[in-house]
C-alpha positions as semicolon CSV with decimal commas, in nm:
position;residue;x (nm);y (nm);z (nm)
1;X;0,000;0,000;0,000
2;X;0,133;0,352;-0,081
3;X;0,190;0,598;0,201
4;X;-0,048;0,877;0,095
5;X;-0,238;0,849;-0,229
6;X;-0,474;1,125;-0,347
7;X;-0,763;0,905;-0,238
8;X;-0,619;0,850;0,106
9;X;-0,545;1,221;0,143
10;X;-0,908;1,298;0,062
11;X;-1,020;1,034;0,315
12;X;-0,792;1,187;0,577
13;X;-0,948;1,532;0,523
14;X;-1,298;1,385;0,542
15;X;-1,220;1,198;0,864
16;X;-1,079;1,516;1,016
17;X;-1,400;1,702;0,936
18;X;-1,610;1,422;1,077
19;X;-1,401;1,399;1,392
20;X;-1,441;1,769;1,459
21;X;-1,818;1,716;1,498
22;X;-1,813;1,426;1,742
23;X;-1,607;1,158;1,568
24;X;-1,338;0,931;1,708
25;X;-1,063;1,184;1,782
26;X;-1,165;1,467;2,013
27;X;-0,968;1,726;2,203
28;X;-1,207;1,668;2,493
29;X;-1,436;1,371;2,560
30;X;-1,799;1,429;2,473
31;X;-2,080;1,345;2,719
32;X;-2,244;1,005;2,676
33;X;-2,586;1,072;2,833
34;X;-2,481;0,881;3,141
35;X;-2,469;0,547;2,959
36;X;-2,199;0,292;3,050
37;X;-1,912;0,269;2,805
38;X;-1,726;-0,034;2,672
39;X;-1,355;-0,094;2,718
40;X;-1,105;-0,163;2,445
41;X;-0,865;-0,442;2,395
42;X;-0,560;-0,293;2,222
43;X;-0,445;-0,501;1,933
44;X;-0,171;-0,530;1,676
45;X;-0,142;-0,209;1,477
46;X;0,031;-0,149;1,151
47;X;0,201;0,115;0,944
48;X;0,018;0,099;0,615
49;X;0,262;0,325;0,430
50;X;0,523;0,054;0,389
51;X;0,499;-0,277;0,220
52;X;0,373;-0,540;0,456
53;X;0,646;-0,777;0,574
54;X;0,597;-1,141;0,502
55;X;0,506;-1,367;0,792
56;X;0,757;-1,629;0,887
57;X;0,486;-1,841;1,045
58;X;0,120;-1,887;0,970
59;X;-0,087;-1,645;1,177
60;X;-0,429;-1,767;1,287
61;X;-0,747;-1,577;1,370
62;X;-0,693;-1,261;1,578
63;X;-0,850;-1,448;1,868
64;X;-0,591;-1,721;1,848
65;X;-0,299;-1,722;2,090
66;X;-0,061;-1,757;1,794
67;X;-0,147;-1,404;1,687
68;X;0,023;-1,275;1,998
69;X;0,343;-1,472;1,948
70;X;0,590;-1,236;1,783
71;X;0,745;-1,376;1,461
72;X;1,126;-1,371;1,429
73;X;1,123;-1,044;1,230
74;X;0,931;-0,846;1,492
75;X;1,124;-0,608;1,713
76;X;1,153;-0,715;2,076
77;X;0,963;-0,486;2,313
78;X;1,104;-0,345;2,631
79;X;1,078;-0,549;2,948
80;X;0,712;-0,576;3,042
81;X;0,608;-0,425;2,707
82;X;0,559;-0,077;2,857
83;X;0,548;0,211;2,611
84;X;0,904;0,361;2,603
85;X;0,935;0,712;2,743
86;X;1,246;0,929;2,689
87;X;1,322;1,300;2,671
88;X;1,197;1,372;2,318
89;X;1,464;1,470;2,066
90;X;1,337;1,433;1,708
91;X;1,645;1,325;1,510
92;X;1,596;0,957;1,429
93;X;1,353;0,716;1,257
94;X;1,257;0,583;1,603
95;X;0,929;0,750;1,701
96;X;0,972;0,648;2,064
97;X;1,308;0,830;2,070
98;X;1,166;1,138;1,905
99;X;0,831;1,166;2,081
100;X;0,701;1,105;2,433
101;X;0,385;0,892;2,412
102;X;0,173;0,839;2,725
103;X;-0,182;0,729;2,798
104;X;-0,460;0,816;3,037
105;X;-0,722;0,548;3,109
106;X;-0,992;0,661;3,357
107;X;-1,043;0,410;3,634
108;X;-0,742;0,199;3,528
109;X;-0,423;0,336;3,684
110;X;-0,240;0,021;3,579
111;X;-0,271;0,141;3,217
112;X;-0,186;0,508;3,271
113;X;0,134;0,678;3,156
114;X;0,379;0,436;3,001
115;X;0,199;0,135;3,150
116;X;-0,005;0,107;2,834
117;X;0,176;-0,182;2,668
118;X;0,312;-0,211;2,314
119;X;0,277;-0,522;2,103
120;X;0,280;-0,814;2,150
121;X;0,137;-0,742;2,495
122;X;-0,236;-0,675;2,529
123;X;-0,414;-0,399;2,721
124;X;-0,756;-0,487;2,865
125;X;-0,989;-0,198;2,942
126;X;-1,284;-0,243;3,180
127;X;-1,615;-0,311;3,013
128;X;-1,775;0,020;3,103
129;X;-1,487;0,262;3,037
130;X;-1,612;0,540;2,806
131;X;-1,274;0,584;2,641
132;X;-0,912;0,679;2,698
133;X;-0,652;0,936;2,592
134;X;-0,319;0,920;2,411
135;X;-0,088;1,219;2,472
136;X;0,203;1,322;2,248
137;X;0,494;1,559;2,320
138;X;0,813;1,642;2,128
139;X;1,074;1,917;2,089
140;X;0,980;2,035;1,738
141;X;0,670;2,170;1,568
142;X;0,441;1,884;1,463
143;X;0,289;1,930;1,120
144;X;0,053;1,630;1,134
145;X;-0,009;1,321;1,343
146;X;-0,233;1,035;1,238
147;X;-0,364;0,730;1,425
148;X;-0,452;0,427;1,213
149;X;-0,704;0,191;1,372
150;X;-0,865;-0,141;1,279
151;X;-1,011;-0,433;1,469
152;X;-1,246;-0,724;1,515
153;X;-1,574;-0,759;1,704
154;X;-1,717;-1,037;1,920
155;X;-1,685;-1,373;1,739
156;X;-1,987;-1,582;1,657
157;X;-2,024;-1,940;1,539
158;X;-2,079;-1,824;1,181
159;X;-1,823;-1,542;1,185
160;X;-1,524;-1,605;1,413
161;X;-1,353;-1,274;1,314
162;X;-1,618;-1,010;1,240
163;X;-1,463;-0,676;1,143
164;X;-1,566;-0,363;1,331
165;X;-1,777;-0,138;1,110
166;X;-1,558;0,141;0,976
167;X;-1,241;-0,025;1,103
168;X;-1,191;-0,304;0,853
169;X;-0,833;-0,440;0,861
170;X;-0,833;-0,414;0,480
171;X;-0,918;-0,042;0,508
172;X;-0,803;0,090;0,849
173;X;-0,945;0,415;0,974
174;X;-0,694;0,702;0,967
175;X;-0,780;0,977;1,213
176;X;-0,581;1,299;1,280
177;X;-0,450;1,386;1,625
178;X;-0,548;1,718;1,781
179;X;-0,238;1,941;1,800
180;X;-0,213;2,212;2,065
181;X;-0,145;2,568;1,947
182;X;0,057;2,786;1,940
183;X;0,374;2,572;1,944
184;X;0,214;2,255;1,808
185;X;0,465;2,042;1,997
186;X;0,199;1,855;2,195
187;X;-0,120;1,678;2,097
188;X;-0,391;1,448;2,225
189;X;-0,616;1,178;2,083
190;X;-0,931;1,037;2,242
191;X;-1,037;0,679;2,171
192;X;-1,415;0,696;2,191
193;X;-1,465;0,337;2,299
194;X;-1,829;0,358;2,392
195;X;-1,922;0,491;2,049
196;X;-1,711;0,270;1,827
197;X;-1,586;-0,039;2,011
198;X;-1,835;-0,250;2,200
199;X;-1,733;-0,499;2,471
200;X;-1,555;-0,796;2,321
201;X;-1,383;-0,585;2,054
202;X;-1,014;-0,635;1,977
203;X;-0,858;-0,318;1,841
204;X;-0,515;-0,250;1,687
205;X;-0,356;0,087;1,617
206;X;-0,032;0,263;1,529
207;X;0,091;0,622;1,501
208;X;0,244;0,828;1,218
209;X;0,389;1,179;1,279
210;X;0,526;1,450;1,047
211;X;0,735;1,767;1,097
212;X;0,889;2,013;0,848
213;X;1,141;2,126;1,108
214;X;1,313;1,793;1,174
215;X;1,479;1,500;1,004
216;X;1,340;1,257;0,916
217;X;1,023;1,445;0,831
218;X;0,800;1,142;0,891
219;X;0,833;0,886;1,170
220;X;0,632;0,572;1,236
221;X;0,564;0,383;1,562
222;X;0,587;0,062;1,362
223;X;0,950;0,128;1,276
224;X;1,031;0,025;1,631
225;X;0,739;-0,200;1,725
226;X;0,617;-0,371;1,412
227;X;0,376;-0,649;1,485
228;X;0,233;-0,811;1,172
229;X;-0,134;-0,906;1,187
230;X;-0,264;-1,106;0,897
231;X;-0,608;-1,051;0,754
232;X;-0,786;-1,194;0,453
233;X;-0,582;-1,054;0,165
234;X;-0,293;-0,885;0,345
235;X;-0,099;-0,797;0,656
236;X;-0,126;-0,493;0,885
237;X;0,144;-0,381;1,127
238;X;0,048;-0,274;1,476
239;X;0,221;-0,099;1,764
240;X;-0,055;-0,135;2,026
241;X;-0,342;-0,374;2,091
242;X;-0,633;-0,332;2,329
243;X;-0,936;-0,539;2,420
244;X;-1,268;-0,401;2,537
245;X;-1,334;-0,642;2,818
246;X;-1,625;-0,877;2,763
247;X;-1,825;-1,005;3,060
248;X;-1,713;-1,356;2,966
249;X;-1,337;-1,309;3,009
250;X;-1,044;-1,405;2,784
251;X;-1,129;-1,778;2,792
252;X;-1,484;-1,727;2,682
253;X;-1,480;-1,617;2,321
254;X;-1,810;-1,763;2,212
255;X;-1,769;-2,053;2,457
256;X;-2,071;-2,089;2,685
257;X;-1,938;-2,373;2,900
258;X;-1,619;-2,178;2,979
259;X;-1,829;-1,906;3,141
260;X;-2,157;-2,049;3,268
261;X;-2,246;-2,371;3,448
262;X;-2,600;-2,509;3,427
263;X;-2,771;-2,716;3,697
264;X;-3,130;-2,829;3,741
265;X;-3,356;-2,944;4,026
266;X;-3,428;-3,232;3,990
267;X;-3,107;-3,329;3,812
268;X;-3,171;-3,400;3,444
269;X;-2,827;-3,309;3,303
270;X;-2,600;-3,553;3,486
271;X;-2,559;-3,926;3,525
272;X;-2,763;-4,065;3,677
273;X;-3,031;-3,836;3,538
274;X;-3,376;-3,818;3,695
275;X;-3,666;-3,745;3,465
276;X;-3,920;-3,523;3,647
277;X;-4,250;-3,686;3,740
278;X;-4,602;-3,557;3,667
279;X;-4,610;-3,322;3,969
280;X;-4,249;-3,206;3,972
281;X;-4,162;-2,866;3,829
282;X;-3,807;-2,817;3,700
283;X;-3,587;-2,531;3,816
284;X;-3,292;-2,431;3,596
285;X;-3,002;-2,252;3,764
286;X;-2,707;-2,087;3,589
287;X;-2,388;-1,973;3,763
288;X;-2,093;-1,767;3,644
289;X;-1,780;-1,976;3,602
290;X;-1,414;-1,880;3,570
291;X;-1,212;-2,162;3,419
292;X;-0,885;-1,998;3,529
293;X;-0,995;-1,987;3,893
294;X;-1,018;-1,608;3,917
295;X;-1,316;-1,397;4,024
296;X;-1,652;-1,542;3,922
297;X;-1,814;-1,322;3,654
298;X;-2,164;-1,185;3,675
299;X;-2,414;-1,278;3,405
300;X;-2,558;-0,958;3,251
301;X;-2,864;-1,120;3,096
302;X;-2,970;-1,473;3,002
303;X;-3,275;-1,635;2,847
304;X;-3,392;-1,994;2,816
305;X;-3,565;-2,128;2,506
306;X;-3,782;-2,433;2,574
307;X;-3,910;-2,676;2,311
308;X;-4,185;-2,920;2,422
309;X;-4,270;-3,221;2,206
310;X;-4,552;-3,470;2,266
311;X;-4,791;-3,500;2,557
312;X;-5,114;-3,306;2,586
313;X;-4,935;-2,978;2,521
314;X;-4,828;-3,076;2,171
315;X;-4,521;-2,907;2,027
316;X;-4,439;-2,554;2,131
317;X;-4,145;-2,319;2,175
318;X;-4,131;-2,083;2,474
319;X;-3,883;-1,827;2,607
320;X;-3,824;-1,721;2,966
321;X;-3,560;-1,488;3,109
322;X;-3,340;-1,565;3,408
323;X;-3,312;-1,332;3,703
324;X;-3,195;-1,134;3,880
325;X;-2,980;-0,974;3,607
326;X;-2,614;-0,897;3,665
327;X;-2,571;-1,168;3,930
328;X;-2,324;-1,454;3,953
329;X;-2,615;-1,697;4,002
330;X;-2,951;-1,670;3,827
331;X;-3,261;-1,885;3,800
332;X;-3,599;-1,885;3,632
333;X;-3,858;-1,678;3,820
334;X;-4,103;-1,964;3,766
335;X;-3,990;-2,328;3,742
336;X;-4,078;-2,515;3,424
337;X;-4,372;-2,751;3,401
338;X;-4,466;-3,004;3,494
339;X;-4,519;-3,144;3,141
340;X;-4,572;-3,520;3,195
341;X;-4,521;-3,751;2,901
342;X;-4,321;-3,502;2,691
343;X;-3,975;-3,468;2,543
344;X;-3,801;-3,149;2,650
345;X;-3,515;-2,965;2,480
346;X;-3,379;-2,633;2,596
347;X;-3,095;-2,396;2,519
348;X;-2,966;-2,093;2,709
349;X;-2,837;-1,772;2,552
350;X;-2,649;-1,509;2,750
351;X;-2,544;-1,164;2,638
352;X;-2,462;-0,809;2,741
353;X;-2,742;-0,555;2,679
354;X;-2,577;-0,256;2,509
355;X;-2,732;0,060;2,369
356;X;-3,071;-0,118;2,361
357;X;-2,909;-0,399;2,165
358;X;-2,735;-0,731;2,220
359;X;-2,358;-0,780;2,226
360;X;-2,122;-1,063;2,327
361;X;-2,387;-1,331;2,281
362;X;-2,296;-1,687;2,379
363;X;-2,512;-1,997;2,332
364;X;-2,528;-2,316;2,533
365;X;-2,546;-2,667;2,392
366;X;-2,892;-2,819;2,361
367;X;-3,001;-3,002;2,677
368;X;-3,263;-3,277;2,642
369;X;-3,462;-3,505;2,873
370;X;-3,802;-3,674;2,907
371;X;-4,076;-3,568;3,146
372;X;-4,191;-3,904;3,276
373;X;-4,555;-3,989;3,337
374;X;-4,447;-4,205;3,635
375;X;-4,331;-4,114;3,983
376;X;-4,475;-4,351;4,247
377;X;-4,297;-4,571;4,500
378;X;-4,062;-4,821;4,343
379;X;-4,166;-5,083;4,601
380;X;-4,525;-4,991;4,699
381;X;-4,591;-5,332;4,860
382;X;-4,300;-5,300;5,100
383;X;-4,226;-5,086;5,404
384;X;-4,142;-4,718;5,425
385;X;-3,780;-4,810;5,500
386;X;-3,766;-4,999;5,167
387;X;-3,867;-4,688;4,973
388;X;-3,728;-4,397;5,175
389;X;-3,432;-4,301;5,390
390;X;-3,574;-4,286;5,744
391;X;-3,359;-4,108;6,005
392;X;-3,387;-3,934;6,341
393;X;-3,161;-3,693;6,527
394;X;-3,068;-3,803;6,787
395;X;-3,081;-4,157;6,660
396;X;-3,365;-4,356;6,819
397;X;-3,391;-4,601;6,528
398;X;-3,212;-4,928;6,456
399;X;-2,840;-4,982;6,501
400;X;-2,678;-4,757;6,759
401;X;-3,013;-4,615;6,867
402;X;-3,068;-4,453;7,206
403;X;-3,392;-4,554;7,373
404;X;-3,346;-4,322;7,671
405;X;-3,274;-3,950;7,629
406;X;-3,236;-3,660;7,875
407;X;-3,555;-3,477;7,970
408;X;-3,659;-3,208;7,721
409;X;-3,459;-3,349;7,424
410;X;-3,635;-3,282;7,090
411;X;-3,615;-3,552;6,823
412;X;-3,605;-3,455;6,456
413;X;-3,763;-3,715;6,225
414;X;-3,675;-3,700;5,854
415;X;-3,775;-3,904;5,550
416;X;-3,588;-3,854;5,224
417;X;-3,639;-4,006;4,878
418;X;-3,300;-4,037;4,704
419;X;-3,464;-4,106;4,368
420;X;-3,538;-3,753;4,254
421;X;-3,837;-3,828;4,036
422;X;-4,022;-4,001;4,322
423;X;-4,216;-3,735;4,507
424;X;-4,350;-3,748;4,862
425;X;-4,705;-3,622;4,842
426;X;-4,771;-3,624;5,218
427;X;-4,651;-3,786;5,538
428;X;-4,770;-3,812;5,899
429;X;-4,616;-3,918;6,227
430;X;-4,856;-4,130;6,436
431;X;-4,779;-4,140;6,807
432;X;-4,881;-4,261;7,151
433;X;-4,752;-4,047;7,436
434;X;-4,749;-4,171;7,800
435;X;-4,649;-4,034;8,139
436;X;-4,752;-4,098;8,499
437;X;-5,068;-3,887;8,460
438;X;-5,215;-4,031;8,142
439;X;-5,165;-4,082;7,770
440;X;-5,278;-3,952;7,435
441;X;-5,281;-4,074;7,075
442;X;-5,266;-3,864;6,763
443;X;-5,079;-3,769;6,448
444;X;-4,862;-3,478;6,334
445;X;-4,807;-3,391;5,966
446;X;-4,452;-3,380;5,838
447;X;-4,344;-3,051;5,685
448;X;-4,226;-3,045;5,324
449;X;-3,859;-2,943;5,293
450;X;-3,872;-3,018;4,920
451;X;-4,048;-3,264;4,691
452;X;-3,817;-3,544;4,809
453;X;-3,774;-3,460;5,178
454;X;-4,016;-3,417;5,470
455;X;-3,952;-3,372;5,840
456;X;-4,110;-3,310;6,181
457;X;-3,961;-3,222;6,518
458;X;-4,103;-3,408;6,820
459;X;-4,084;-3,172;7,118
460;X;-3,875;-3,274;7,418
461;X;-4,068;-3,486;7,670
462;X;-4,123;-3,427;8,043
463;X;-3,926;-3,632;8,293
464;X;-4,042;-3,995;8,296
465;X;-4,248;-3,973;7,974
466;X;-4,224;-4,204;7,671
467;X;-4,331;-4,189;7,308
468;X;-4,410;-4,459;7,054
469;X;-4,429;-4,343;6,694
470;X;-4,439;-4,456;6,332
471;X;-4,442;-4,269;6,000
472;X;-4,676;-4,318;5,704
473;X;-4,592;-4,152;5,369
474;X;-4,784;-4,134;5,041
475;X;-4,657;-4,094;4,686
476;X;-4,820;-3,878;4,416
477;X;-5,082;-4,147;4,354
478;X;-5,179;-4,170;4,723
479;X;-5,013;-4,509;4,777
480;X;-4,911;-4,534;5,146
481;X;-4,601;-4,699;5,291
482;X;-4,548;-4,721;5,667
483;X;-4,259;-4,768;5,906
484;X;-4,238;-4,992;6,209
485;X;-4,300;-4,861;6,562
486;X;-4,023;-4,687;6,755
487;X;-4,032;-4,622;7,131
488;X;-3,808;-4,403;7,345
489;X;-3,832;-4,228;7,681
490;X;-3,683;-3,921;7,844
491;X;-3,568;-3,903;8,207
492;X;-3,333;-3,714;8,434
493;X;-3,179;-3,367;8,422
494;X;-3,223;-3,132;8,127
495;X;-2,918;-3,130;7,898
496;X;-3,057;-2,930;7,604
497;X;-3,110;-2,641;7,641
498;X;-2,826;-2,572;7,885
499;X;-2,957;-2,452;8,220
500;X;-2,747;-2,169;8,359
501;X;-2,733;-2,116;8,738
502;X;-3,059;-1,971;8,863
503;X;-3,263;-2,110;8,573
504;X;-3,488;-2,412;8,541
505;X;-3,750;-2,579;8,323
506;X;-4,096;-2,714;8,399
507;X;-4,384;-2,873;8,210
508;X;-4,760;-2,871;8,258
509;X;-5,049;-3,077;8,123
510;X;-5,421;-3,139;8,165
511;X;-5,593;-3,472;8,232
512;X;-5,952;-3,530;8,125
513;X;-6,109;-3,725;8,414
514;X;-6,396;-3,837;8,194
515;X;-6,165;-4,026;7,956
516;X;-5,844;-4,067;8,152
517;X;-5,652;-3,916;7,861
518;X;-5,434;-3,609;7,836
519;X;-5,586;-3,308;7,662
520;X;-5,390;-3,223;7,343
521;X;-5,332;-2,870;7,214
522;X;-5,500;-2,686;7,503
523;X;-5,464;-2,308;7,527
524;X;-5,271;-2,152;7,809
525;X;-5,120;-1,831;7,942
526;X;-4,794;-1,826;8,136
527;X;-4,669;-1,518;8,324
528;X;-4,449;-1,414;8,616
529;X;-4,559;-1,057;8,668
530;X;-4,303;-0,902;8,433
531;X;-4,383;-1,088;8,114
532;X;-4,657;-1,306;7,974
533;X;-4,711;-1,544;7,685
534;X;-5,025;-1,706;7,545
535;X;-4,968;-2,024;7,348
536;X;-5,111;-2,363;7,251
537;X;-4,981;-2,685;7,403
538;X;-4,832;-2,957;7,184
539;X;-5,055;-3,217;7,018
540;X;-4,893;-3,471;7,252
541;X;-5,076;-3,318;7,552
542;X;-4,821;-3,110;7,743
543;X;-4,647;-2,774;7,728
544;X;-4,347;-2,583;7,859
545;X;-4,198;-2,231;7,833
546;X;-4,117;-2,155;7,468
547;X;-3,891;-1,898;7,303
548;X;-4,043;-1,627;7,088
549;X;-3,901;-1,796;6,778
550;X;-3,724;-2,118;6,697
551;X;-3,752;-2,474;6,830
552;X;-3,702;-2,613;7,179
553;X;-3,782;-2,480;7,524
554;X;-3,679;-2,160;7,701
555;X;-3,513;-2,190;8,044
556;X;-3,668;-1,941;8,286
557;X;-3,532;-1,770;8,597
558;X;-3,618;-1,894;8,944
559;X;-3,926;-1,721;9,079
560;X;-4,304;-1,728;9,102
561;X;-4,512;-1,813;8,793
562;X;-4,883;-1,828;8,717
563;X;-5,033;-2,071;8,463
564;X;-5,388;-2,041;8,333
565;X;-5,518;-2,322;8,110
566;X;-5,834;-2,348;7,900
567;X;-5,942;-2,707;7,831
568;X;-6,275;-2,878;7,772
569;X;-6,456;-2,547;7,821
570;X;-6,302;-2,496;8,165
571;X;-6,040;-2,253;8,293
572;X;-5,799;-2,322;8,577
573;X;-5,518;-2,118;8,727
574;X;-5,224;-2,230;8,937
575;X;-4,945;-2,030;9,103
576;X;-4,616;-2,199;9,189
577;X;-4,253;-2,119;9,256
578;X;-3,961;-2,240;9,043
579;X;-3,655;-2,282;9,264
580;X;-3,464;-2,581;9,128
581;X;-3,300;-2,695;8,804
582;X;-3,468;-3,034;8,842
583;X;-3,752;-3,052;8,585
584;X;-4,104;-3,123;8,712
585;X;-4,457;-3,144;8,572
586;X;-4,770;-2,964;8,695
587;X;-5,095;-3,153;8,630
588;X;-5,438;-2,993;8,591
589;X;-5,760;-3,195;8,604
590;X;-6,065;-3,121;8,393
591;X;-6,369;-3,318;8,287
592;X;-6,527;-3,329;7,944
593;X;-6,829;-3,523;8,072
594;X;-6,956;-3,734;8,365
595;X;-6,677;-3,884;8,573
596;X;-6,712;-4,252;8,672
597;X;-6,764;-4,302;9,046
598;X;-6,463;-4,533;9,050
599;X;-6,239;-4,253;8,931
600;X;-5,936;-4,202;9,153
601;X;-5,731;-3,890;9,158
602;X;-5,354;-3,882;9,221
603;X;-5,258;-3,686;9,532
604;X;-5,086;-3,397;9,365
605;X;-5,118;-3,024;9,410
606;X;-5,391;-2,967;9,154
607;X;-5,745;-2,839;9,129
608;X;-6,028;-3,025;8,960
609;X;-6,318;-2,817;8,834
610;X;-6,650;-2,986;8,758
611;X;-6,764;-2,996;8,399
612;X;-7,122;-2,987;8,275
613;X;-7,321;-3,284;8,402
614;X;-7,060;-3,395;8,652
615;X;-7,208;-3,522;8,978
616;X;-7,050;-3,322;9,259
617;X;-7,022;-3,620;9,491
618;X;-6,823;-3,810;9,234
619;X;-6,557;-3,545;9,193
620;X;-6,248;-3,555;9,411
621;X;-6,121;-3,212;9,508
622;X;-5,768;-3,152;9,630
623;X;-5,717;-2,794;9,752
624;X;-5,429;-2,588;9,630
625;X;-5,342;-2,505;9,989
626;X;-4,968;-2,533;9,940
627;X;-4,976;-2,306;9,636
628;X;-5,199;-2,048;9,800
629;X;-4,978;-2,034;10,112
630;X;-4,682;-1,960;9,886
631;X;-4,865;-1,684;9,709
632;X;-4,735;-1,351;9,832
633;X;-4,648;-1,009;9,703
634;X;-4,319;-1,008;9,516
635;X;-4,035;-0,828;9,694
636;X;-3,905;-0,691;9,368
637;X;-3,988;-0,700;8,998
638;X;-3,890;-1,017;8,818
639;X;-3,597;-0,982;8,580
640;X;-3,737;-0,952;8,230
641;X;-3,667;-1,253;8,016
642;X;-3,419;-1,114;7,763
643;X;-3,498;-1,352;7,484
644;X;-3,864;-1,258;7,495
């Protein structure tokens, strides 16, 4: 290519005119309406006024690592590739001897001054940098200075090296540098990244300068740092290279799996894979991934395209966006399906929204699976243990089980289906609770942790009480499977929660004299003069002080307490004093109907109130004399329970 042909001179004049009204080279950066700006990846630049040197080795796509390996003919850069800076003295063909060249990159001090690297090193500008400056200074009057720029955009599967519009390597853009009057020994050039080079761009440039007051009259940056970059039909020579950072990082040029990992619940993408059942929705989760082990990237925007084939839905294609945007982990706002009896295929596309458009798009492989029409127990004629993982904490089941626990110890019961496409529709714990005052039978539903896991926490028992329980679970078709019976008891001092000095724990319950059973889930109020709580007793038929939130019991300070219960339409109140860490149980007696004349009442400090239709002569009455003698005015206010 000739240095300056009439055509190129005309183009140079036209570019200068265009640049003066908001083009690429500006003496001052123009406002960008507050929009974020891309960063540039500086690439191999060339001096187009000399014949292109031949390559001694085949040079691959600009994205290839081989592009950045200097051929034997290329000049060796200074250590670290920093742009050379000397006291300018224009008297040689070496531009970097004649001119001081420095850079200013807002927000990137590592690229300022001479830290902006020459070829073959690459400069990576942050994604949202609006642009950067190149500053020139010499000791003679500069007649003209021109920056030649070309580059490539974000690669796609069909076009691995798309040229940047207006910056085709076959026709690089030549743009004049602004020279500062009156001496014209300094100049500046602004690379308007946001306007011309979107994230993912790879840009090369070099510099040509002229002076009528020095020899040689024309100097080229490529005379010192000539880095040949091959394009279709020729070779350009570059002095600098910069990349506008893409959200996907240097390992992610068009490669989805190098940047994003995909998981699903239930798992349909791994081995073994679990096809969802007719009631299971499918959640798709994507996470930023850094193959080099560095910081995990955020995902600007991603969308799933779903293709459904077969089943009652027929064939359809649907799109749904992931959220929240700009996070390292994203998921669908609404899980997919269920679509029983269908074949599912989906792909994920991620990109960076830019100027109301789409840049740096990457596409996932196609993921496929079947949505099964099945999902019941694999062994419906066998026990719960044959179909589910049945565990308790602490262990009261099977090998290594403890059949005796400390008083007040809660037991967590969990059932889990390891086969992901077998769903637990419902489950209940059936129990028989016993203590010295009576017993009760009932059931408690298990809570759903997820479609494959359910659990329930049995509250800690009073001293001397025992519990026998079993679990029955149903699949999505209502088929039940049941466990065997398990029995354990709780006795002795309270271990959990820990009782600090001056604190204790007590329980209370109500016995129905008409049935001899404990009353489940009765209402009560507990207070000590400084605080009060109104709660419902457990379905097992007893209660104890509870924290405001969370499981377990709440140890309370020694002192006087008042309990009021409401059971079988009757209300009873008892006042007592807590003065020991040894747990105890207070028993109330009520009657839901006539009491048999043979009914005997344990000699404990309780009150029995007659219910409707109860014959007075048949009711035993034990006064609360001990309690009432203890009742007195408090000497001082009770310390407020901090956790309440």
